[in-house]
N, CA, C and O atoms as a GROMACS GRO file, in nm:
protein
  420
    1MET      N    1  -3.402   0.124  -0.363
    1MET     CA    2  -3.274  -0.002  -0.324
    1MET      C    3  -3.209   0.034  -0.252
    1MET      O    4  -3.161   0.144  -0.222
    2ALA      N    5  -3.196  -0.148  -0.190
    2ALA     CA    6  -3.115  -0.102  -0.002
    2ALA      C    7  -2.993  -0.111  -0.082
    2ALA      O    8  -2.988  -0.148  -0.199
    3GLU      N    9  -2.864  -0.061   0.014
    3GLU     CA   10  -2.706  -0.120   0.034
    3GLU      C   11  -2.775  -0.187   0.095
    3GLU      O   12  -2.889  -0.182   0.139
    4LYS      N   13  -2.631  -0.307   0.094
    4LYS     CA   14  -2.585  -0.448   0.137
    4LYS      C   15  -2.439  -0.360   0.207
    4LYS      O   16  -2.375  -0.280   0.139
    5THR      N   17  -2.418  -0.380   0.296
    5THR     CA   18  -2.316  -0.296   0.415
    5THR      C   19  -2.215  -0.476   0.433
    5THR      O   20  -2.267  -0.581   0.468
    6GLN      N   21  -2.061  -0.455   0.394
    6GLN     CA   22  -2.038  -0.579   0.466
    6GLN      C   23  -1.956  -0.570   0.554
    6GLN      O   24  -1.876  -0.485   0.592
    7VAL      N   25  -1.992  -0.689   0.587
    7VAL     CA   26  -1.938  -0.751   0.791
    7VAL      C   27  -1.842  -0.740   0.739
    7VAL      O   28  -1.795  -0.748   0.626
    8ARG      N   29  -1.795  -0.709   0.901
    8ARG     CA   30  -1.563  -0.708   0.835
    8ARG      C   31  -1.544  -0.909   0.872
    8ARG      O   32  -1.619  -0.979   0.941
    9ALA      N   33  -1.450  -0.939   0.815
    9ALA     CA   34  -1.412  -1.057   0.782
    9ALA      C   35  -1.386  -1.116   0.905
    9ALA      O   36  -1.374  -1.237   0.921
   10GLU      N   37  -1.377  -1.011   1.011
   10GLU     CA   38  -1.268  -1.070   1.130
   10GLU      C   39  -1.408  -1.102   1.208
   10GLU      O   40  -1.411  -1.211   1.264
   11THR      N   41  -1.541  -1.007   1.221
   11THR     CA   42  -1.620  -1.093   1.291
   11THR      C   43  -1.721  -1.234   1.213
   11THR      O   44  -1.794  -1.313   1.273
   12GLU      N   45  -1.702  -1.231   1.112
   12GLU     CA   46  -1.789  -1.390   1.048
   12GLU      C   47  -1.704  -1.531   1.142
   12GLU      O   48  -1.582  -1.548   1.150
   13PRO      N   49  -1.771  -1.584   1.179
   13PRO     CA   50  -1.783  -1.695   1.231
   13PRO      C   51  -1.660  -1.824   1.174
   13PRO      O   52  -1.627  -1.932   1.224
   14TRP      N   53  -1.624  -1.764   1.067
   14TRP     CA   54  -1.510  -1.856   1.016
   14TRP      C   55  -1.380  -1.771   1.030
   14TRP      O   56  -1.270  -1.802   0.984
   15TRP      N   57  -1.406  -1.671   1.093
   15TRP     CA   58  -1.241  -1.597   1.096
   15TRP      C   59  -1.141  -1.675   1.183
   15TRP      O   60  -1.021  -1.666   1.158
   16ALA      N   61  -1.191  -1.759   1.296
   16ALA     CA   62  -1.041  -1.881   1.380
   16ALA      C   63  -1.026  -1.974   1.299
   16ALA      O   64  -0.919  -2.034   1.310
   17GLU      N   65  -1.115  -2.017   1.198
   17GLU     CA   66  -1.035  -2.130   1.097
   17GLU      C   67  -0.968  -2.072   1.014
   17GLU      O   68  -0.861  -2.111   0.968
   18PHE      N   69  -1.063  -1.909   0.970
   18PHE     CA   70  -0.921  -1.883   0.799
   18PHE      C   71  -0.811  -1.856   0.870
   18PHE      O   72  -0.718  -1.876   0.792
   19VAL      N   73  -0.762  -1.819   0.983
   19VAL     CA   74  -0.674  -1.743   1.116
   19VAL      C   75  -0.525  -1.869   1.093
   19VAL      O   76  -0.412  -1.851   1.047
   20SER      N   77  -0.595  -2.001   1.152
   20SER     CA   78  -0.516  -2.109   1.131
   20SER      C   79  -0.487  -2.139   0.982
   20SER      O   80  -0.392  -2.207   0.942
   21LEU      N   81  -0.544  -2.101   0.934
   21LEU     CA   82  -0.484  -2.129   0.746
   21LEU      C   83  -0.419  -2.070   0.698
   21LEU      O   84  -0.362  -2.119   0.601
   22TYR      N   85  -0.390  -1.932   0.736
   22TYR     CA   86  -0.394  -1.860   0.702
   22TYR      C   87  -0.214  -1.890   0.658
   22TYR      O   88  -0.142  -1.937   0.746
   23LYS      N   89  -0.176  -1.870   0.566
   23LYS     CA   90  -0.009  -1.899   0.533
   23LYS      C   91  -0.025  -1.980   0.506
   23LYS      O   92   0.028  -1.995   0.396
   24THR      N   93  -0.080  -2.077   0.542
   24THR     CA   94  -0.077  -2.239   0.452
   24THR      C   95  -0.156  -2.327   0.370
   24THR      O   96  -0.153  -2.450   0.367
   25VAL      N   97  -0.249  -2.221   0.284
   25VAL     CA   98  -0.352  -2.232   0.185
   25VAL      C   99  -0.406  -2.061   0.158
   25VAL      O  100  -0.462  -1.968   0.215
   26PRO      N  101  -0.315  -2.117  -0.026
   26PRO     CA  102  -0.369  -1.982  -0.144
   26PRO      C  103  -0.507  -1.930  -0.027
   26PRO      O  104  -0.601  -1.977   0.036
   27LEU      N  105  -0.441  -1.811  -0.054
   27LEU     CA  106  -0.608  -1.691  -0.023
   27LEU      C  107  -0.690  -1.702  -0.111
   27LEU      O  108  -0.802  -1.699  -0.061
   28ARG      N  109  -0.693  -1.720  -0.280
   28ARG     CA  110  -0.767  -1.761  -0.321
   28ARG      C  111  -0.879  -1.856  -0.319
   28ARG      O  112  -0.992  -1.844  -0.366
   29GLU      N  113  -0.803  -1.987  -0.231
   29GLU     CA  114  -0.894  -2.101  -0.213
   29GLU      C  115  -0.890  -2.096  -0.117
   29GLU      O  116  -0.900  -2.210  -0.071
   30LEU      N  117  -0.876  -1.991  -0.009
   30LEU     CA  118  -0.954  -1.961   0.147
   30LEU      C  119  -1.060  -1.851   0.119
   30LEU      O  120  -1.119  -1.825   0.224
   31ALA      N  121  -1.104  -1.776   0.014
   31ALA     CA  122  -1.207  -1.680  -0.068
   31ALA      C  123  -1.293  -1.803  -0.078
   31ALA      O  124  -1.382  -1.838   0.000
   32ARG      N  125  -1.262  -1.848  -0.162
   32ARG     CA  126  -1.368  -1.981  -0.202
   32ARG      C  127  -1.436  -2.099  -0.127
   32ARG      O  128  -1.520  -2.176  -0.172
   33ARG      N  129  -1.388  -2.095  -0.017
   33ARG     CA  130  -1.366  -2.248   0.080
   33ARG      C  131  -1.441  -2.109   0.130
   33ARG      O  132  -1.537  -2.097   0.054
   34PHE      N  133  -1.438  -1.978   0.241
   34PHE     CA  134  -1.556  -1.936   0.279
   34PHE      C  135  -1.642  -1.847   0.238
   34PHE      O  136  -1.705  -1.796   0.330
   35GLY      N  137  -1.678  -1.796   0.090
   35GLY     CA  138  -1.746  -1.806   0.021
   35GLY      C  139  -1.751  -1.627  -0.022
   35GLY      O  140  -1.846  -1.576  -0.081
   36THR      N  141  -1.586  -1.524   0.038
   36THR     CA  142  -1.667  -1.460   0.005
   36THR      C  143  -1.495  -1.364  -0.109
   36THR      O  144  -1.503  -1.410  -0.223
   37ASN      N  145  -1.426  -1.308  -0.104
   37ASN     CA  146  -1.290  -1.235  -0.190
   37ASN      C  147  -1.162  -1.193  -0.153
   37ASN      O  148  -1.133  -1.107  -0.069
   38SER      N  149  -1.085  -1.262  -0.224
   38SER     CA  150  -0.962  -1.244  -0.207
   38SER      C  151  -0.936  -1.074  -0.131
   38SER      O  152  -0.860  -1.045  -0.039
   39ARG      N  153  -0.987  -1.024  -0.172
   39ARG     CA  154  -0.921  -0.923  -0.100
   39ARG      C  155  -0.987  -0.798   0.004
   39ARG      O  156  -0.967  -0.681   0.037
   40ARG      N  157  -1.088  -0.923   0.028
   40ARG     CA  158  -1.216  -0.930   0.175
   40ARG      C  159  -1.109  -0.930   0.279
   40ARG      O  160  -1.070  -0.852   0.366
   41LEU      N  161  -1.064  -1.102   0.217
   41LEU     CA  162  -0.974  -1.119   0.303
   41LEU      C  163  -0.801  -1.027   0.301
   41LEU      O  164  -0.766  -0.963   0.401
   42ARG      N  165  -0.777  -1.029   0.267
   42ARG     CA  166  -0.614  -0.955   0.273
   42ARG      C  167  -0.653  -0.816   0.332
   42ARG      O  168  -0.569  -0.771   0.411
   43ARG      N  169  -0.774  -0.732   0.307
   43ARG     CA  170  -0.783  -0.590   0.359
   43ARG      C  171  -0.839  -0.626   0.600
   43ARG      O  172  -0.834  -0.556   0.702
   44ALA      N  173  -0.885  -0.777   0.566
   44ALA     CA  174  -0.875  -0.840   0.718
   44ALA      C  175  -0.725  -0.820   0.738
   44ALA      O  176  -0.680  -0.723   0.797
   45VAL      N  177  -0.652  -0.913   0.688
   45VAL     CA  178  -0.552  -0.924   0.704
   45VAL      C  179  -0.466  -0.820   0.754
   45VAL      O  180  -0.383  -0.848   0.840
   46GLN      N  181  -0.474  -0.750   0.728
   46GLN     CA  182  -0.382  -0.620   0.680
   46GLN      C  183  -0.435  -0.537   0.831
   46GLN      O  184  -0.360  -0.503   0.923
   47ARG      N  185  -0.574  -0.520   0.823
   47ARG     CA  186  -0.611  -0.443   1.018
   47ARG      C  187  -0.580  -0.584   1.088
   47ARG      O  188  -0.604  -0.564   1.208
   48SER      N  189  -0.555  -0.664   1.080
   48SER     CA  190  -0.580  -0.745   1.200
   48SER      C  191  -0.389  -0.775   1.205
   48SER      O  192  -0.317  -0.794   1.303
   49ALA      N  193  -0.376  -0.773   1.148
   49ALA     CA  194  -0.128  -0.761   1.168
   49ALA      C  195  -0.117  -0.879   1.175
   49ALA      O  196  -0.022  -0.922   1.240
   50LEU      N  197  -0.197  -0.961   1.119
   50LEU     CA  198  -0.198  -1.079   1.074
   50LEU      C  199  -0.029  -1.177   0.982
   50LEU      O  200   0.016  -1.290   1.002
   51ASP      N  201   0.013  -1.074   0.891
   51ASP     CA  202   0.152  -1.031   0.916
   51ASP      C  203   0.247  -1.017   0.996
   51ASP      O  204   0.341  -1.096   0.999
   52GLU      N  205   0.231  -0.879   1.097
   52GLU     CA  206   0.323  -0.872   1.153
   52GLU      C  207   0.394  -1.036   1.274
   52GLU      O  208   0.493  -1.059   1.342
   53GLU      N  209   0.253  -1.114   1.231
   53GLU     CA  210   0.288  -1.148   1.393
   53GLU      C  211   0.362  -1.290   1.425
   53GLU      O  212   0.323  -1.388   1.361
   54PRO      N  213   0.448  -1.302   1.505
   54PRO     CA  214   0.635  -1.364   1.501
   54PRO      C  215   0.558  -1.541   1.485
   54PRO      O  216   0.480  -1.614   1.547
   55GLU      N  217   0.634  -1.543   1.370
   55GLU     CA  218   0.601  -1.699   1.374
   55GLU      C  219   0.590  -1.792   1.454
   55GLU      O  220   0.492  -1.868   1.449
   56LYS      N  221   0.640  -1.799   1.499
   56LYS     CA  222   0.700  -1.863   1.686
   56LYS      C  223   0.548  -1.874   1.757
   56LYS      O  224   0.516  -1.963   1.835
   57VAL      N  225   0.476  -1.783   1.718
   57VAL     CA  226   0.348  -1.688   1.853
   57VAL      C  227   0.205  -1.838   1.716
   57VAL      O  228   0.116  -1.919   1.744
   58ARG      N  229   0.267  -1.792   1.590
   58ARG     CA  230   0.173  -1.820   1.534
   58ARG      C  231   0.173  -2.019   1.534
   58ARG      O  232   0.082  -2.092   1.572
   59GLU      N  233   0.315  -2.059   1.473
   59GLU     CA  234   0.268  -2.198   1.596
   59GLU      C  235   0.250  -2.244   1.724
   59GLU      O  236   0.172  -2.338   1.740
   60SER      N  237   0.299  -2.204   1.806
   60SER     CA  238   0.210  -2.223   1.908
   60SER      C  239   0.019  -2.206   1.969
   60SER      O  240  -0.029  -2.209   2.082
   61GLU      N  241  -0.037  -2.191   1.846
   61GLU     CA  242  -0.186  -2.076   1.859
   61GLU      C  243  -0.208  -2.197   1.989
   61GLU      O  244  -0.248  -2.169   2.102
   62GLN      N  245  -0.163  -2.366   1.929
   62GLN     CA  246  -0.292  -2.434   2.028
   62GLN      C  247  -0.290  -2.382   2.184
   62GLN      O  248  -0.396  -2.358   2.242
   63ARG      N  249  -0.167  -2.366   2.245
   63ARG     CA  250  -0.182  -2.291   2.356
   63ARG      C  251  -0.220  -2.172   2.440
   63ARG      O  252  -0.174  -2.132   2.547
   64LEU      N  253  -0.297  -2.137   2.381
   64LEU     CA  254  -0.334  -1.949   2.412
   64LEU      C  255  -0.472  -1.959   2.468
   64LEU      O  256  -0.583  -1.988   2.421
   65GLY      N  257  -0.428  -1.926   2.578
   65GLY     CA  258  -0.536  -1.969   2.628
   65GLY      C  259  -0.564  -2.073   2.767
   65GLY      O  260  -0.636  -2.106   2.861
   66THR      N  261  -0.404  -2.094   2.667
   66THR     CA  262  -0.388  -2.229   2.882
   66THR      C  263  -0.359  -2.250   2.915
   66THR      O  264  -0.340  -2.366   2.951
   67LEU      N  265  -0.288  -2.077   2.962
   67LEU     CA  266  -0.179  -2.041   3.082
   67LEU      C  267  -0.180  -1.904   3.062
   67LEU      O  268  -0.247  -1.859   2.969
   68PRO      N  269  -0.085  -1.799   3.165
   68PRO     CA  270  -0.120  -1.664   3.150
   68PRO      C  271  -0.018  -1.628   3.040
   68PRO      O  272   0.087  -1.682   3.004
   69ASP      N  273  -0.086  -1.517   2.999
   69ASP     CA  274   0.027  -1.449   2.904
   69ASP      C  275   0.130  -1.439   2.937
   69ASP      O  276   0.173  -1.482   2.830
   70ALA      N  277   0.169  -1.431   2.962
   70ALA     CA  278   0.343  -1.351   3.062
   70ALA      C  279   0.397  -1.485   3.066
   70ALA      O  280   0.519  -1.470   3.068
   71SER      N  281   0.366  -1.621   3.069
   71SER     CA  282   0.416  -1.732   3.063
   71SER      C  283   0.451  -1.783   2.946
   71SER      O  284   0.560  -1.840   2.940
   72LEU      N  285   0.385  -1.777   2.856
   72LEU     CA  286   0.361  -1.777   2.721
   72LEU      C  287   0.440  -1.735   2.700
   72LEU      O  288   0.528  -1.814   2.667
   73ALA      N  289   0.489  -1.555   2.698
   73ALA     CA  290   0.570  -1.503   2.626
   73ALA      C  291   0.725  -1.540   2.670
   73ALA      O  292   0.826  -1.568   2.604
   74ASP      N  293   0.712  -1.535   2.733
   74ASP     CA  294   0.833  -1.596   2.846
   74ASP      C  295   0.880  -1.721   2.767
   74ASP      O  296   0.989  -1.742   2.715
   75ASP      N  297   0.770  -1.800   2.772
   75ASP     CA  298   0.892  -1.907   2.636
   75ASP      C  299   0.881  -1.900   2.539
   75ASP      O  300   0.965  -1.943   2.459
   76LEU      N  301   0.770  -1.841   2.506
   76LEU     CA  302   0.804  -1.842   2.354
   76LEU      C  303   0.951  -1.701   2.310
   76LEU      O  304   1.032  -1.720   2.219
   77ASP      N  305   0.949  -1.533   2.426
   77ASP     CA  306   1.092  -1.505   2.408
   77ASP      C  307   1.002  -1.420   2.324
   77ASP      O  308   1.052  -1.413   2.212
   78VAL      N  309   0.907  -1.364   2.329
   78VAL     CA  310   0.849  -1.285   2.292
   78VAL      C  311   0.739  -1.110   2.343
   78VAL      O  312   0.631  -1.149   2.387
   79THR      N  313   0.740  -1.084   2.343
   79THR     CA  314   0.626  -0.990   2.396
   79THR      C  315   0.507  -1.013   2.447
   79THR      O  316   0.432  -1.080   2.377
   80VAL      N  317   0.445  -0.957   2.606
   80VAL     CA  318   0.349  -0.980   2.658
   80VAL      C  319   0.228  -0.924   2.574
   80VAL      O  320   0.121  -0.970   2.612
   81GLU      N  321   0.220  -0.832   2.466
   81GLU     CA  322   0.149  -0.787   2.324
   81GLU      C  323   0.103  -0.844   2.221
   81GLU      O  324  -0.005  -0.874   2.169
   82HIS      N  325   0.261  -0.853   2.199
   82HIS     CA  326   0.251  -1.011   2.110
   82HIS      C  327   0.080  -1.101   2.102
   82HIS      O  328  -0.015  -1.102   2.023
   83ILE      N  329   0.112  -1.167   2.232
   83ILE     CA  330   0.076  -1.260   2.279
   83ILE      C  331  -0.089  -1.238   2.314
   83ILE      O  332  -0.170  -1.276   2.229
   84GLN      N  333  -0.116  -1.203   2.383
   84GLN     CA  334  -0.214  -1.103   2.381
   84GLN      C  335  -0.290  -1.069   2.237
   84GLN      O  336  -0.388  -1.131   2.195
   85GLY      N  337  -0.234  -0.974   2.179
   85GLY     CA  338  -0.353  -0.958   2.046
   85GLY      C  339  -0.309  -1.056   1.976
   85GLY      O  340  -0.362  -1.024   1.869
   86ALA      N  341  -0.249  -1.158   1.951
   86ALA     CA  342  -0.243  -1.320   1.893
   86ALA      C  343  -0.390  -1.400   1.965
   86ALA      O  344  -0.436  -1.509   1.928
   87ARG      N  345  -0.437  -1.321   2.064
   87ARG     CA  346  -0.526  -1.431   2.124
   87ARG      C  347  -0.666  -1.398   2.108
   87ARG      O  348  -0.759  -1.476   2.090
   88LEU      N  349  -0.667  -1.225   2.122
   88LEU     CA  350  -0.790  -1.133   2.085
   88LEU      C  351  -0.825  -1.165   1.964
   88LEU      O  352  -0.941  -1.199   1.942
   89ARG      N  353  -0.720  -1.158   1.855
   89ARG     CA  354  -0.748  -1.186   1.692
   89ARG      C  355  -0.847  -1.278   1.688
   89ARG      O  356  -0.964  -1.279   1.648
   90ARG      N  357  -0.717  -1.414   1.773
   90ARG     CA  358  -0.830  -1.498   1.739
   90ARG      C  359  -0.983  -1.602   1.781
   90ARG      O  360  -1.048  -1.697   1.737
   91GLY      N  361  -0.979  -1.485   1.916
   91GLY     CA  362  -1.099  -1.465   1.952
   91GLY      C  363  -1.066  -1.556   2.100
   91GLY      O  364  -1.155  -1.628   2.142
   92VAL      N  365  -0.942  -1.549   2.171
   92VAL     CA  366  -0.923  -1.727   2.290
   92VAL      C  367  -0.956  -1.632   2.362
   92VAL      O  368  -0.940  -1.511   2.354
   93ALA      N  369  -1.026  -1.727   2.465
   93ALA     CA  370  -1.100  -1.596   2.638
   93ALA      C  371  -0.894  -1.627   2.710
   93ALA      O  372  -0.790  -1.680   2.673
   94PRO      N  373  -0.944  -1.559   2.809
   94PRO     CA  374  -0.772  -1.542   2.872
   94PRO      C  375  -0.761  -1.649   2.955
   94PRO      O  376  -0.869  -1.702   2.980
   95PHE      N  377  -0.666  -1.699   3.006
   95PHE     CA  378  -0.586  -1.851   3.098
   95PHE      C  379  -0.699  -1.777   3.249
   95PHE      O  380  -0.698  -1.654   3.242
   96HIS      N  381  -0.748  -1.807   3.317
   96HIS     CA  382  -0.863  -1.792   3.422
   96HIS      C  383  -0.762  -1.982   3.474
   96HIS      O  384  -0.791  -2.081   3.406
   97PRO      N  385  -0.696  -1.990   3.547
   97PRO     CA  386  -0.676  -2.116   3.658
   97PRO      C  387  -0.800  -2.151   3.740
   97PRO      O  388  -0.873  -2.053   3.754
   98ARG      N  389  -0.841  -2.250   3.792
   98ARG     CA  390  -0.969  -2.314   3.808
   98ARG      C  391  -0.953  -2.304   3.950
   98ARG      O  392  -0.836  -2.323   3.983
   99ALA      N  393  -1.025  -2.284   4.038
   99ALA     CA  394  -0.972  -2.255   4.220
   99ALA      C  395  -1.010  -2.429   4.278
   99ALA      O  396  -1.087  -2.523   4.254
  100PRO      N  397  -0.927  -2.400   4.345
  100PRO     CA  398  -0.887  -2.566   4.446
  100PRO      C  399  -1.096  -2.625   4.467
  100PRO      O  400  -1.204  -2.573   4.438
  101ARG      N  401  -1.074  -2.690   4.498
  101ARG     CA  402  -1.194  -2.780   4.549
  101ARG      C  403  -1.209  -2.744   4.692
  101ARG      O  404  -1.120  -2.809   4.747
  102ARG      N  405  -1.264  -2.686   4.768
  102ARG     CA  406  -1.333  -2.725   4.876
  102ARG      C  407  -1.369  -2.838   4.901
  102ARG      O  408  -1.455  -2.888   4.828
  103THR      N  409  -1.285  -2.954   5.070
  103THR     CA  410  -1.349  -2.951   5.036
  103THR      C  411  -1.387  -3.031   5.224
  103THR      O  412  -1.304  -3.049   5.314
  104LYS      N  413  -1.477  -3.049   5.226
  104LYS     CA  414  -1.607  -3.059   5.382
  104LYS      C  415  -1.429  -3.157   5.491
  104LYS      O  416  -1.356  -3.251   5.461
  105ARG      N  417  -1.434  -3.093   5.573
  105ARG     CA  418  -1.378  -3.127   5.762
  105ARG      C  419  -1.492  -3.177   5.834
  105ARG      O  420  -1.482  -3.206   5.953
   0.00000   0.00000   0.00000
């Protein structure tokens, strides 16, 4: 009989949605919604340190990747590492400003 290996919840396509709903929807409901069990989600939360993330970082989740990590850290009065960790856990790419367009002279 072939063994079924469990994929970490953090690598699932629905992980970003889970992170945004975490702490607002009960864990059992989230487990039901994403077709897994609450123990798997609880362990993933521990591995990804979501409980250790400052509340103001969670509230500013939509700003991640829209400006440099250092600028956002200054705005929220947290460390750059808090911002980088939050961005990486959610799979958000770092901020890269667009280069100005060159015009012909």
